[in-house]
C-alpha positions in Angstrom: -82.6 -41.3 30.8 -84.2 -42.4 27.8 -81.9 -40.2 25.8 -78.8 -41.4 27.5 -79.6 -45.1 27.2 -79.9 -44.6 23.7 -76.7 -42.8 23.8 -75.0 -46.0 25.4 -76.6 -48.1 22.6 -76.1 -45.7 19.7 -72.0 -46.1 21.6 -71.9 -49.4 22.1 -73.2 -50.3 18.0 -70.4 -48.2 16.7 -67.4 -49.6 18.6 -69.1 -52.9 17.6 -68.8 -51.3 13.8 -65.6 -50.8 14.3 -64.4 -53.9 15.8 -66.0 -55.3 13.0 -64.1 -53.6 10.7 -60.4 -53.6 12.4 -61.6 -57.8 12.3 -61.9 -57.4 8.2 -59.0 -55.4 7.8 -56.7 -57.6 9.4 -57.2 -60.3 7.1 -54.7 -63.2 6.0 -50.9 -62.0 5.9 -47.6 -63.6 6.2 -45.1 -63.3 8.9 -42.0 -64.2 9.3 -38.9 -62.8 12.3 -37.0 -60.1 10.7 -34.7 -59.5 8.9 -36.6 -60.2 6.1 -36.9 -60.2 2.2 -39.7 -60.4 -0.5 -39.7 -59.9 -4.2 -41.8 -60.4 -7.3 -42.2 -63.1 -9.5 -39.4 -66.4 -9.9 -36.6 -63.9 -10.4 -37.0 -62.9 -7.2 -35.1 -66.7 -5.6 -32.4 -65.4 -6.9 -32.5 -62.1 -6.1 -33.4 -62.5 -3.0 -30.2 -64.6 -1.8 -28.5 -61.6 -3.2 -30.2 -59.4 -0.6 -29.8 -61.9 2.1 -26.1 -61.5 2.2 -26.5 -58.4 3.1 -29.3 -58.3 5.7 -28.0 -61.6 7.0 -25.1 -59.8 8.6 -27.1 -57.1 10.1 -26.8 -54.7 7.3 -29.4 -51.6 6.0 -32.2 -52.5 4.2 -31.5 -50.1 1.7 -28.1 -51.9 0.7 -30.1 -54.9 0.5 -32.5 -53.9 -1.8 -30.0 -52.7 -4.4 -27.5 -55.5 -4.2 -30.8 -58.0 -4.8 -32.0 -56.7 -8.1 -29.0 -56.2 -9.1 -28.6 -59.7 -9.3 -31.5 -59.1 -11.6 -29.9 -56.9 -13.6 -26.9 -59.1 -14.5 -28.4 -61.3 -16.1 -28.1 -61.1 -19.7 -31.1 -63.8 -20.7 -33.5 -62.1 -18.1 -36.0 -59.5 -19.0 -35.2 -56.9 -16.6 -31.7 -54.7 -17.6 -30.0 -54.9 -21.0 -30.6 -58.8 -22.1 -34.4 -57.6 -22.1 -36.6 -57.0 -25.0 -36.7 -53.6 -27.1 -38.8 -51.2 -27.8 -40.7 -50.9 -31.4 -37.7 -49.3 -32.7 -35.1 -52.6 -31.3 -33.7 -50.1 -28.5 -33.2 -51.6 -24.8 -34.4 -48.3 -22.7 -34.1 -49.3 -18.5 -36.4 -47.5 -15.6 -35.8 -48.3 -11.5 -36.6 -46.3 -8.5 -35.3 -47.0 -4.9 -36.6 -45.8 -1.9 -34.6 -45.6 1.8 -36.2 -45.9 5.6 -35.7 -41.8 5.7 -38.4 -41.4 3.0 -35.8 -40.5 0.2 -36.1 -41.7 -3.1 -34.4 -41.7 -6.6 -35.6 -43.3 -10.0 -34.3 -42.9 -13.3 -36.4 -43.7 -16.7 -35.5 -44.1 -20.3 -32.0 -45.1 -19.1 -29.9 -46.5 -22.2 -26.8 -48.6 -22.3 -26.0 -48.9 -18.3 -26.1 -52.5 -16.9 -27.2 -51.3 -13.4 -30.3 -48.8 -13.3 -31.0 -49.0 -9.6 -27.5 -47.8 -8.4 -27.7 -45.1 -10.8 -31.3 -44.3 -9.1 -29.7 -44.6 -6.0 -27.1 -41.9 -7.0 -29.6 -39.6 -8.1 -31.1 -39.8 -4.2 -27.6 -39.6 -2.5 -25.6 -37.4 -5.1 -28.7 -34.9 -6.3 -31.3 -32.4 -4.7 -33.9 -34.5 -7.6 -36.2 -37.7 -7.6 -35.9 -38.4 -11.3 -33.3 -37.8 -14.2 -34.5 -39.2 -17.4 -32.7 -40.2 -20.8 -30.1 -38.8 -22.2 -29.8 -36.3 -18.4 -29.6 -39.8 -16.8 -27.0 -41.4 -18.7 -24.7 -38.1 -18.8 -25.4 -38.3 -14.8 -24.6 -42.0 -14.6 -21.2 -41.6 -16.6 -20.3 -38.8 -14.6 -20.5 -41.2 -11.4 -18.4 -43.7 -12.9 -20.7 -46.1 -15.1 -19.9 -47.1 -18.4 -21.3 -47.6 -21.5 -22.4 -50.9 -22.3 -22.7 -51.8 -26.2 -25.9 -51.0 -27.6 -26.2 -54.4 -28.9 -29.6 -56.9 -28.4 -29.0 -60.0 -26.2 -29.3 -63.3 -28.9 -32.3 -64.0 -27.4 -33.9 -60.8 -27.4 -32.8 -59.8 -30.8 -34.6 -63.7 -32.1 -37.7 -62.3 -30.6 -37.1 -58.8 -31.7 -37.2 -59.9 -35.2 -40.2 -62.6 -35.0 -42.4 -59.5 -33.7 -41.2 -57.2 -36.7 -43.8 -59.7 -38.6 -46.6 -58.6 -37.5 -45.8 -55.4 -35.1 -48.4 -55.8 -32.9 -48.2 -54.5 -29.4 -50.2 -56.8 -26.8 -49.1 -57.7 -23.6 -50.0 -61.1 -22.5 -51.2 -62.5 -18.9 -49.4 -64.8 -17.2 -48.6 -67.5 -20.4 -46.2 -69.1 -17.6 -48.3 -69.6 -15.1 -50.8 -71.7 -16.9 -48.3 -74.4 -17.9 -47.1 -74.0 -14.4 -47.9 -76.0 -11.2 -49.6 -73.1 -8.9 -51.3 -73.3 -5.5 -53.4 -71.0 -3.3 -50.4 -70.8 -0.8 -46.6 -73.0 -0.6 -43.8 -73.8 -2.3 -44.4 -73.3 -6.2 -42.3 -73.7 -9.3 -43.3 -71.4 -11.9 -41.9 -72.2 -15.5 -40.0 -68.9 -17.3 -42.3 -66.1 -18.5 -43.0 -65.8 -21.8 -45.3 -64.3 -25.0 -47.7 -66.7 -26.9 -44.5 -66.7 -29.3 -42.1 -67.8 -27.2 -40.7 -64.1 -26.0 -40.3 -62.6 -22.6 -43.0 -59.9 -21.4 -41.8 -60.2 -17.7 -40.6 -57.2 -17.2 -40.1 -55.5 -13.8 -38.8 -57.1 -10.5 -39.7 -55.6 -7.3 -37.9 -55.4 -4.0 -39.0 -55.0 -0.1 -37.1 -55.8 3.0 -36.9 -55.0 6.6 -33.5 -55.3 8.4 -32.4 -56.1 11.9 -33.5 -52.8 12.4 -36.8 -52.6 11.4 -35.8 -50.3 8.9 -37.8 -50.8 5.3 -36.6 -50.2 2.2 -37.4 -51.0 -1.6 -36.3 -51.2 -5.4 -38.0 -51.7 -8.6 -36.6 -51.6 -11.6 -37.5 -52.8 -15.3 -37.5 -52.9 -18.9 -40.3 -51.8 -19.9 -43.0 -53.6 -21.6 -41.6 -55.5 -24.5 -42.1 -54.0 -28.1 -43.0 -50.5 -26.1 -43.5 -47.2 -28.0 -40.8 -45.4 -28.2 -40.4 -43.3 -24.9 -43.1 -45.2 -22.8 -42.3 -45.6 -19.3 -44.6 -47.2 -17.1 -45.2 -47.4 -13.1 -41.9 -49.3 -12.1 -39.9 -45.7 -11.7 -42.9 -44.1 -10.3 -42.9 -43.5 -6.8 -46.2 -43.4 -5.2 -47.1 -46.3 -8.2 -44.4 -48.5 -8.7 -43.1 -48.0 -5.3 -43.8 -46.5 -2.4 -41.8 -46.9 1.7 -43.1 -45.4 4.8 -40.8 -46.9 7.3 -43.9 -45.9 10.3 -45.9 -48.0 8.5 -44.5 -50.6 5.7 -44.2 -51.0 2.2 -45.9 -51.9 -1.4 -44.2 -52.5 -4.7 -46.2 -53.1 -8.0 -46.2 -55.5 -11.1 -48.5 -55.8 -14.3 -49.5 -53.4 -16.4 -48.1 -50.2 -15.6 -50.6 -48.2 -16.9 -52.9 -49.4 -15.1 -51.1 -48.7 -11.7 -50.4 -45.1 -12.5 -53.9 -44.4 -12.7 -54.6 -45.3 -8.8 -51.4 -44.6 -7.4 -51.8 -47.8 -5.8 -48.6 -48.2 -4.0 -49.2 -44.9 -2.4 -52.8 -46.2 -1.7 -51.7 -49.7 -0.4 -49.3 -48.0 2.3 -52.1 -45.7 3.3 -54.3 -49.1 3.9 -51.6 -50.3 6.2 -51.7 -47.4 8.0 -55.3 -47.6 8.9 -55.0 -51.1 10.3 -54.9 -53.1 7.3 -53.2 -56.6 6.8 -50.7 -56.2 3.4 -52.9 -58.8 1.8 -56.1 -57.0 2.5 -54.5 -53.6 1.3 -53.1 -55.2 -1.7 -56.5 -56.5 -2.6 -58.5 -53.5 -1.7 -56.3 -51.6 -4.3 -56.9 -54.7 -7.1 -60.6 -53.9 -6.0 -60.3 -50.6 -7.1 -58.5 -51.0 -10.8 -61.2 -53.6 -11.4 -63.7 -51.2 -10.3 -62.0 -48.6 -12.6 -61.8 -50.9 -15.8 -64.6 -52.8 -15.2 -64.6 -56.6 -15.0 -64.4 -57.4 -18.4 -61.4 -55.3 -19.3 -59.8 -56.8 -16.1 -60.1 -59.8 -17.3 -57.1 -58.9 -20.0 -55.1 -57.5 -18.3 -52.8 -58.5 -15.2 -51.7 -55.8 -12.2 -50.4 -57.3 -9.0 -49.2 -56.0 -5.4 -47.0 -57.2 -2.8 -47.0 -55.6 0.8 -44.4 -55.7 3.6 -45.3 -53.7 7.1 -43.4 -52.6 9.7 -43.9 -55.6 12.1 -42.7 -57.7 9.2 -45.9 -59.2 8.0 -46.4 -59.3 3.9 -48.4 -60.6 1.2 -50.1 -60.0 -2.0 -52.8 -59.8 -4.1 -53.3 -59.8 -7.8 -56.1 -59.5 -10.6 -55.5 -63.3 -12.4 -54.8 -66.1 -10.9 -50.7 -66.5 -11.6 -48.5 -63.6 -10.1 -45.8 -64.9 -7.6 -43.8 -63.8 -4.8 -40.8 -64.9 -3.1 -39.8 -65.1 0.7 -36.3 -65.3 2.0 -35.6 -64.8 6.1 -33.1 -67.4 6.5 -30.4 -69.2 4.5 -32.5 -72.7 4.3 -35.7 -70.7 3.7 -36.7 -69.0 0.5 -39.2 -70.0 -1.2 -42.1 -69.1 -4.2 -45.8 -68.4 -3.0 -48.6 -68.2 -5.4 -50.5 -64.7 -4.8 -54.4 -64.6 -4.4 -56.6 -62.6 -7.1 -59.6 -61.5 -7.8 -60.4 -63.2 -11.0 
């Protein structure tokens, strides 16, 4: 009898612990009716509009996440695409990846002179048995698929900033310079200034986008020109499946932004999706991923870097978290609702 009573008490405590863990994992995340598109940084406002044109008519999330980030790639004065800052040799190299609702993925790395790397990544997914194509091989494939070479010329602003950079040739990524000048709140609509280095150069290099369509299917994309004035051949997390982007249509999707080297070391977007599988809300899954990066680097080093994550689950719930204050993301679920929201942060 005593043993049976002790067993029941232990079982009760165990269930209580599980319940408490479930409550902790649920957290606070935004929720909106489907379809829905979310994307990183203030560039996400315009990108979301492009994606929404497909989603609002019942289109596929996969088509939407390609179309949306193409808007950003098209902007010649943006830090994503051929208008972005070059590497140390003065050459712009582009990375991009895309995932569909079936778990298929395509990615290009160190691609030169092609306006829309995200579309080349999609062709890798659809037309090859591979996931990654790199450098000259990626460019050759793009040309075979009908893409055209753009002139190898820096945009006027990138050329000016590259000339300034050459004076010192110092590579030191800055943290959210623009957001320190902006008006950020923990929640609600915000307006962010352009992202620039202390010398005026752009250094936000990435836009990541996640969408869920009217049928409840998820897809994601990520495109970048890489960190400004990087070493020749450097590739960050953005085109790496499981680091810069991961989609599991049964559970959810996640995308990252910030210092890619730190994201790669922890395979963070895969981690975020697996945490959501365990019952974490999107926001708390992103928060746990940030905690692990901070733990890995220590608080002192973590104060010198920025990494942020954005996640969307199968229910249409979304959330974000970052190391430093200043990361923002855009949310759109109607013609009239496309707002920029400040992410919560750890430090």
